Structures are given as structure tokens and as C-alpha cells.
C-alpha positions as CSV (number, residue, x, y, z in Angstrom):
1,M,46.2,-111.1,141.9
2,E,43.1,-108.9,142.4
3,A,39.8,-110.5,142.0
4,P,38.3,-109.2,138.7
5,F,34.6,-108.9,140.2
6,I,33.1,-106.2,142.3
7,F,30.1,-106.3,144.7
8,G,29.0,-104.4,147.7
9,R,30.3,-101.1,146.2
10,I,30.0,-99.1,143.0
11,A,31.0,-100.8,139.9
12,T,33.0,-98.4,137.7
13,A,35.2,-98.8,134.4
14,E,35.5,-102.5,133.2
15,N,33.5,-103.8,136.4
16,F,30.4,-101.9,135.1
17,T,28.6,-104.0,132.5
18,D,25.8,-103.5,129.7
19,R,23.1,-101.0,130.7
20,Q,24.0,-99.1,127.5
21,Q,20.5,-97.9,127.0
22,E,19.8,-97.1,130.4
23,T,23.1,-95.2,130.8
24,A,22.3,-93.2,127.6
25,H,18.8,-92.4,128.8
26,L,20.2,-91.1,132.1
27,V,23.1,-89.0,130.5
28,N,20.7,-87.3,128.2
29,N,18.2,-86.6,131.3
30,F,21.0,-85.1,133.2
31,E,22.4,-83.0,130.2
32,S,18.6,-81.8,129.6
33,L,17.9,-81.3,133.2
34,I,14.9,-83.6,133.3
35,N,13.7,-84.8,136.7
36,T,14.3,-88.7,137.0
37,I,13.1,-91.4,139.3
38,I,14.8,-94.7,139.1
39,I,13.0,-97.7,140.6
40,S,14.3,-101.3,141.0
41,P,14.7,-103.9,143.6
42,R,17.6,-103.8,146.0
43,R,21.2,-104.3,144.5
44,W,20.4,-103.9,141.0
45,G,23.2,-101.5,140.3
46,K,21.3,-98.4,140.6
47,S,24.2,-96.5,142.3
48,S,26.6,-97.7,139.8
49,L,24.5,-96.6,136.9
50,V,24.0,-93.2,138.2
51,H,27.6,-93.0,139.0
52,K,28.4,-94.1,135.4
53,A,25.9,-91.6,133.9
54,A,27.3,-88.8,135.8
55,T,30.7,-89.4,134.8
56,L,29.7,-89.5,131.4
57,A,27.5,-86.5,131.4
58,Q,30.0,-84.3,133.2
59,H,32.7,-85.1,130.8
60,E,30.4,-84.1,127.8
61,D,29.3,-80.8,129.5
62,K,31.9,-79.0,131.6
63,R,29.2,-76.6,132.8
64,L,27.3,-79.6,134.4
65,K,27.8,-80.4,138.1
66,I,26.4,-83.5,139.9
67,C,25.9,-83.6,143.4
68,V,25.2,-86.8,145.3
69,V,23.1,-86.8,148.5
70,D,23.3,-90.2,150.4
71,L,20.1,-90.4,152.9
72,F,21.3,-93.9,154.2
73,N,21.6,-92.6,157.8
74,V,19.1,-89.6,157.4
75,R,16.0,-90.0,159.5
76,S,14.8,-86.5,160.0
77,E,14.0,-83.3,158.3
78,E,16.9,-81.6,160.1
79,Q,19.5,-84.3,158.8
80,F,18.0,-83.9,155.4
81,Y,18.5,-80.1,155.2
82,T,22.2,-80.6,156.5
83,A,23.1,-83.4,154.2
84,F,21.5,-81.6,151.3
85,A,23.4,-78.1,151.8
86,R,26.8,-80.0,152.5
87,S,26.5,-81.9,149.2
88,L,25.6,-78.9,147.2
89,I,28.3,-76.6,148.8
90,Q,31.1,-79.1,148.3
91,G,29.7,-80.6,145.0
92,T,30.1,-77.1,143.3
93,A,33.2,-76.1,144.7
94,T,36.9,-77.1,143.4
95,R,38.8,-75.7,146.4
96,W,37.9,-75.9,150.2
97,D,38.1,-72.1,150.5
98,E,35.7,-71.9,147.6
99,A,33.3,-74.2,149.5
100,V,33.6,-71.9,152.6
101,E,33.0,-68.8,150.7
102,N,29.8,-70.6,148.9
103,A,28.4,-71.3,152.4
104,R,28.8,-67.8,153.6
105,R,27.6,-66.2,150.3
106,F,24.4,-68.3,149.5
107,F,22.8,-68.0,153.1
108,T,21.7,-64.7,153.9
109,R,19.1,-65.5,156.5
110,L,20.7,-68.8,157.9
111,V,23.8,-68.8,159.7
112,P,25.9,-71.8,158.7
113,K,28.2,-73.4,161.3
114,I,31.5,-74.2,159.3
115,S,34.2,-76.3,160.6
116,I,37.2,-77.7,158.6
117,G,38.9,-81.1,159.1
118,A,42.4,-82.4,158.4
119,D,41.7,-82.9,154.8
120,P,39.8,-79.5,153.9
121,M,38.3,-80.5,150.5
122,N,36.6,-83.7,151.9
123,E,36.0,-82.5,155.7
124,V,34.3,-79.2,155.3
125,S,31.5,-79.5,157.5
126,I,28.3,-77.5,157.5
127,D,25.7,-77.2,160.2
128,F,22.7,-74.9,161.0
129,D,20.4,-74.1,163.8
130,W,17.4,-76.2,163.7
131,E,15.1,-73.7,165.0
132,E,16.2,-71.4,162.4
133,M,15.8,-73.9,159.6
134,K,12.3,-74.9,160.6
135,R,11.3,-71.3,160.1
136,I,13.1,-70.5,156.8
137,P,14.1,-74.0,155.0
138,D,13.6,-71.9,151.5
139,E,17.3,-71.0,151.5
140,I,18.3,-74.6,151.5
141,L,15.7,-76.1,149.2
142,D,16.4,-73.5,146.5
143,L,20.2,-73.6,147.0
144,P,20.7,-75.7,143.8
145,E,18.8,-73.1,141.6
146,R,20.5,-70.3,143.2
147,L,23.9,-71.8,142.9
148,A,23.3,-72.7,139.3
149,I,22.4,-69.2,138.3
150,A,25.1,-67.4,140.1
151,K,27.8,-69.6,138.9
152,D,26.2,-70.0,135.3
153,I,26.2,-73.9,135.5
154,K,23.8,-76.7,135.5
155,I,23.2,-78.9,138.5
156,V,21.6,-82.3,138.9
157,V,21.2,-83.3,142.4
158,C,21.1,-87.2,143.1
159,I,19.4,-88.4,146.1
160,D,20.2,-92.0,147.1
161,E,17.8,-93.7,149.5
162,F,15.1,-91.0,148.8
163,Q,12.4,-93.5,150.4
164,N,13.7,-92.5,153.8
165,V,11.9,-89.1,153.5
166,A,8.7,-91.1,153.8
167,E,9.6,-92.1,157.5
168,F,10.1,-88.4,158.4
169,E,7.7,-86.7,161.0
170,D,4.9,-85.3,158.8
171,P,6.2,-86.8,155.7
172,L,3.4,-85.6,153.4
173,F,3.9,-82.1,154.4
174,F,7.5,-82.2,154.0
175,Q,7.2,-83.9,150.4
176,R,4.9,-81.2,149.4
177,K,7.3,-78.7,150.5
178,L,10.2,-80.2,148.4
179,R,8.1,-80.3,145.2
180,A,6.7,-76.7,145.6
181,H,10.3,-75.7,145.5
182,W,11.9,-77.9,143.1
183,Q,9.2,-78.0,140.5
184,Q,10.0,-74.3,139.8
185,H,13.9,-74.8,139.3
186,Q,14.9,-74.1,135.7
187,K,18.8,-74.6,136.2
188,A,18.5,-77.5,138.4
189,S,17.0,-80.9,138.3
190,Y,16.8,-84.1,140.4
191,C,17.4,-87.8,140.2
192,L,15.7,-89.8,142.9
193,Y,16.4,-93.3,143.6
194,G,16.5,-95.9,146.7
195,S,16.8,-99.5,147.7
196,K,13.3,-100.0,148.9
197,R,11.1,-100.7,145.7
198,H,7.8,-100.7,147.5
199,M,8.3,-97.5,149.3
200,M,9.6,-95.8,146.2
201,M,6.5,-97.1,144.3
202,E,4.3,-95.4,147.1
203,V,6.0,-92.2,146.9
204,F,6.0,-91.9,143.2
205,A,3.4,-94.1,141.5
206,D,0.4,-93.2,143.8
207,P,-1.6,-90.3,142.2
208,S,-2.5,-89.0,145.6
209,M,1.3,-88.4,146.5
210,P,2.9,-85.2,146.0
211,F,5.9,-86.6,144.0
212,Y,3.4,-88.2,141.4
213,K,4.5,-87.5,137.8
214,F,7.4,-85.3,139.3
215,G,9.7,-86.5,136.5
216,D,10.7,-89.4,134.1
217,L,10.0,-92.6,135.8
218,F,12.0,-95.6,134.7
219,F,12.2,-99.0,136.0
220,L,15.5,-100.8,136.0
221,D,15.2,-104.2,134.5
222,K,17.7,-107.2,134.8
223,I,20.7,-107.2,132.7
224,D,20.4,-109.6,129.8
225,T,21.8,-113.0,130.1
226,E,24.2,-112.6,126.9
227,H,25.6,-109.5,128.2
228,L,26.3,-111.1,131.8
229,V,27.9,-114.2,130.2
230,S,30.2,-112.1,128.0
231,F,31.0,-109.8,131.0
232,I,31.8,-113.0,133.1
233,R,33.9,-114.6,130.4
234,E,35.9,-111.2,129.6
235,R,36.8,-110.7,133.3
236,F,37.9,-114.2,133.8
237,H,40.1,-113.8,130.6
238,S,41.5,-110.5,131.7
239,T,43.3,-112.5,134.6
240,G,44.7,-115.3,132.5
241,K,41.9,-117.8,133.5
242,E,39.2,-119.1,131.4
243,I,35.5,-120.0,131.9
244,T,33.3,-122.1,129.6
245,D,30.0,-120.7,128.3
246,A,28.2,-123.4,130.2
247,A,29.7,-122.3,133.4
248,C,28.9,-118.8,132.7
249,L,25.5,-119.6,131.9
250,K,25.1,-121.7,135.3
251,I,26.4,-118.5,137.2
252,V,23.5,-116.4,135.7
253,S,21.0,-119.0,136.1
254,L,21.7,-119.6,139.7
255,T,21.6,-115.8,140.5
256,D,18.5,-115.1,138.3
257,N,20.5,-112.3,136.5
258,H,20.9,-110.4,139.9
259,P,23.9,-108.0,139.3
260,Y,25.2,-108.2,142.7
261,Y,25.0,-111.9,143.2
262,T,26.3,-112.6,139.7
263,Q,29.5,-110.7,140.5
264,Q,29.6,-112.4,144.0
265,L,29.1,-115.9,142.7
266,S,31.6,-115.0,139.7
267,Q,34.2,-114.0,142.1
268,L,33.6,-117.2,144.4
269,S,33.9,-119.3,141.3
270,W,37.3,-117.4,140.1
271,L,39.0,-118.0,143.6
272,R,38.4,-121.7,143.1
273,T,39.6,-121.7,139.6
274,A,43.3,-122.5,138.9
275,D,43.1,-122.2,135.1
276,D,39.6,-123.2,133.6
277,C,36.2,-122.8,135.5
278,T,33.8,-125.5,135.0
279,E,30.1,-126.0,135.9
280,E,31.2,-128.2,138.9
281,I,33.3,-125.4,140.3
282,V,30.4,-123.0,140.0
283,A,28.0,-125.6,141.7
284,K,30.4,-125.8,144.8
285,A,31.1,-122.0,144.7
286,H,27.3,-121.6,144.7
287,E,26.9,-124.2,147.7
288,S,29.3,-122.2,149.7
289,L,27.6,-118.9,149.1
290,V,24.3,-120.5,150.2
291,E,26.0,-121.8,153.3
292,Q,27.7,-118.4,154.0
293,L,24.3,-116.6,154.0
294,S,22.4,-119.5,155.9
295,L,22.6,-117.9,159.4
296,L,21.4,-114.4,158.0
297,F,18.3,-116.1,156.3
298,A,17.5,-118.2,159.3
299,N,17.6,-115.1,161.5
300,L,15.4,-113.4,158.7
301,M,12.9,-116.2,159.0
302,E,12.4,-115.3,162.7
303,T,10.9,-112.1,161.7
304,F,7.9,-113.9,159.8
305,T,4.5,-115.0,161.3
306,F,3.5,-118.7,160.7
307,Q,1.1,-117.4,157.8
308,Q,3.9,-115.5,156.1
309,I,6.0,-118.6,156.2
310,C,3.2,-120.6,154.8
311,Y,2.8,-118.2,152.1
312,L,6.4,-118.3,151.3
313,H,6.2,-121.9,151.0
314,A,3.7,-121.8,148.5
315,V,5.4,-119.2,146.3
316,V,8.7,-121.3,146.5
317,A,6.9,-124.5,145.5
318,G,5.7,-122.7,142.3
319,E,2.2,-122.4,143.2
320,K,0.2,-119.7,141.0
321,A,-3.0,-119.7,142.6
322,V,-2.1,-119.4,146.2
323,T,-5.7,-118.4,147.3
324,S,-7.4,-121.4,145.9
325,A,-9.1,-123.8,148.3
326,E,-6.8,-126.7,147.5
327,T,-3.4,-124.5,147.7
328,M,-4.4,-123.0,151.1
329,Y,-5.2,-126.4,152.5
330,K,-2.1,-127.8,151.3
331,Y,0.2,-125.1,152.8
332,H,-1.9,-124.4,156.1
333,I,-2.9,-120.9,154.9
334,S,-6.0,-120.2,157.0
335,S,-7.7,-117.8,154.6
336,A,-7.7,-115.8,151.5
337,T,-7.6,-112.6,153.8
338,S,-4.6,-114.1,155.7
339,A,-2.9,-114.8,152.3
340,S,-3.5,-111.1,151.1
341,R,-2.2,-109.9,154.4
342,S,0.9,-112.0,154.1
343,L,1.7,-111.0,150.4
344,K,1.1,-107.3,151.3
345,T,3.7,-107.6,154.2
346,L,6.2,-109.6,152.4
347,I,6.2,-107.1,149.5
348,K,6.5,-104.3,152.1
349,K,9.5,-105.9,153.5
350,D,11.2,-106.5,150.0
351,I,11.1,-110.3,150.1
352,L,8.5,-110.7,147.3
353,D,8.0,-108.5,144.2
354,S,4.9,-108.3,142.3
355,K,5.2,-107.4,138.5
356,A,2.1,-107.6,136.3
357,G,0.7,-110.1,138.7
358,E,3.8,-112.4,138.7
359,L,5.4,-113.2,141.8
360,S,9.1,-113.5,142.4
361,F,11.6,-113.4,145.1
362,Q,13.9,-110.2,145.2
363,D,16.7,-112.4,146.6
364,P,17.4,-115.5,144.4
365,I,19.7,-116.9,146.8
366,F,17.2,-116.7,149.6
367,A,14.7,-118.5,147.4
368,Y,17.1,-121.3,146.9
369,W,17.9,-121.4,150.6
370,L,14.2,-121.6,151.3
371,K,13.7,-124.5,148.6
372,S,16.8,-126.6,149.3
373,R,17.2,-126.1,153.0
374,Y,14.3,-124.7,154.9
375,F,11.4,-126.3,153.3
376,K,13.1,-129.5,152.1
377,A,12.5,-131.2,155.5
378,R,8.9,-130.2,155.6
């Protein structure tokens, strides 16, 4: 029997839970061609949300085309242009020969290098001469608008891991160039999101940055407990198994409403369940998950300085005033300046999150491991 929970890949259909308001918001933005920036911690379901909204929006508006560009392995301006062009050419074509024709038709100064794989529709590869692209990138950056006008369609370009552009050579110049072109587009819009919250904040929330106020900025919140409980119960029931409300609540509590971990712990609990899942089964599944990730967490700790570890200890212990003399003495934090540096680094590494001055761990299982394993013997 196939497990009813999905994690580590895009959740679709019955595996996608709640987010009705966010989905409706995004569908409206797509249909209205409103530029959108989505910010949230890692593994909170941004990609699944975008996929869901894209599917609905394209179903409602047949003239709407949504192209997804994944910058996960993109580390240079050259790679960006190639990935961007390939996504636009393939995403606006229904046949491989149309994709090839688009590549030839819409590049007049640049000469694309086109190759076709065994599966033409999925393996139409487009490349360019980098020296040419550096001189005339306009044809690529304006490609969405030109395609939309020529084909009488609307285009939304969704760019995942957008924060990677901040690591390009001369990132500010590149971002200014992107905005200078994209803000003029009328038939194309952009949905930008990524997995590193602090970097996305630096790109979009800093008034000195080129992409400040580029579009509708919305922060993805946690999914409500009641929706997660209902989702877990229904997914168990769909396979002929049952789970008590108390066990559902325990899963949500242990994962702190984290979408990825909620799905993962639910699956581990489901695998341990013959007929009825109880709190005891969930507790055992949770312990197995913590053990499973222990080596990963131990290796992560080796990347922190002693002062950063001391700061984590104070946060795990629930200390609110970390820079008070008493707390710093108790947790061996050398100074308020050291504490400030540690906090800044831990946020930059996406370990901690600061929202309205309230600190929290982005990874609830890591927080539990620190409290129950790493710092327990100290």
C-alpha cells in the first residue's frame, strides 16, 4: 500500500493541505499579472503553493502560461540567462518543433545553439555564446514580454531559489538590470521565491536594494493546527487506518506545524500503525526521526563557533533576555557584542528566525535534538 503522505517533493491533489487563502491570493496575482514575492522559512511549502496556484490559474485562463525557472544549481549570470531562456521557450510551446521555432524566431541578435534529446519535448536544449550574451542580454530579459505580445498570451515567470542571484559576480548591477527590464513589462509578470529567508529579506525588504517594492510581498505563515489535524486524520482514513485526535495533535505539536516534518512524522507514524494510531506510536515514530537525523545535526554543530553554541543553548533553554548579565554568565556568552554576532550568523545560516523580536528555530526537530540530546548532558 502506498504511503498517504508526501515530503521532499511537490505536494499535489489530496497531498496538498489548506493554504486556501494563500492559493486564492496567488491565483489572483497570476491572472492579474501582479509581480509577487513569497518569503518563508525552508520547507514550508512555497513550491507546492506555486504549483497549485499555477495549475488553477491556467485552468481558469487558457491564455495564461506559467513558466518555472529553478535556480537551485545556478551560480552565475551566464547560467541564469540560459535557464531563463530555456524555460520560456519550452513553457510557451506545446510541441518540440514549436519550441525550436520560438528559439529561432525570437532571437535576432543572439544565435542560440539548439540540440534535441531522445525525448524532444523535454530535452530541447538551448545555449548561447557567453561573450554575445554579455554584450546584448536584452533579448533574453525581454523574452517573456516579446513572447506574450507575439502569441497574444499572458506569461508569469516563477523563479525558485531567486536568492541565488545575490551570489553572482556584481549582484547589485545584475539585479538593477533585471528590474530595469521587468518593471516595464505589461504582458508578463514575475513570481520570485526561495528557500533562504534571510537572503530573500535582504533582496526584497531593504529599501537600498534594486528589488525593493518590486511587487506584492507576502509572508507564508504556518498552517493552522485544525487544518493539519483534519488533513492527517483524512489521509489515515483514506488507507483504511485511523488515528485519534490526540495523536494528530501530538504530531502537529512535535513538528511545530512545520509542513515538511508534519508530513514526514505522519508517514512514520502511519508505517508503524496496523489499524489505529495512538500517541504512543507517534512518540516512538518521533524518536526514530530524531535518531535518523542525529548524525546530520551533529555534523551541523561542528560548523558553529563556541559562542554560537552557547547562544543556541540559551535559546533552547527558553531564555528571553540572552544579553542580560545573568544569562550570559550562565551560558558562557562572553559579551553582548558576541551575542549579537552569534545571532546575526545563526539567522544568516537559517538556524534561527526572528519575527517581531521573537526568536524561534526554523527546524523544530533540530531544536528538540539540541534540548533532548546535545545539551542534556551539559
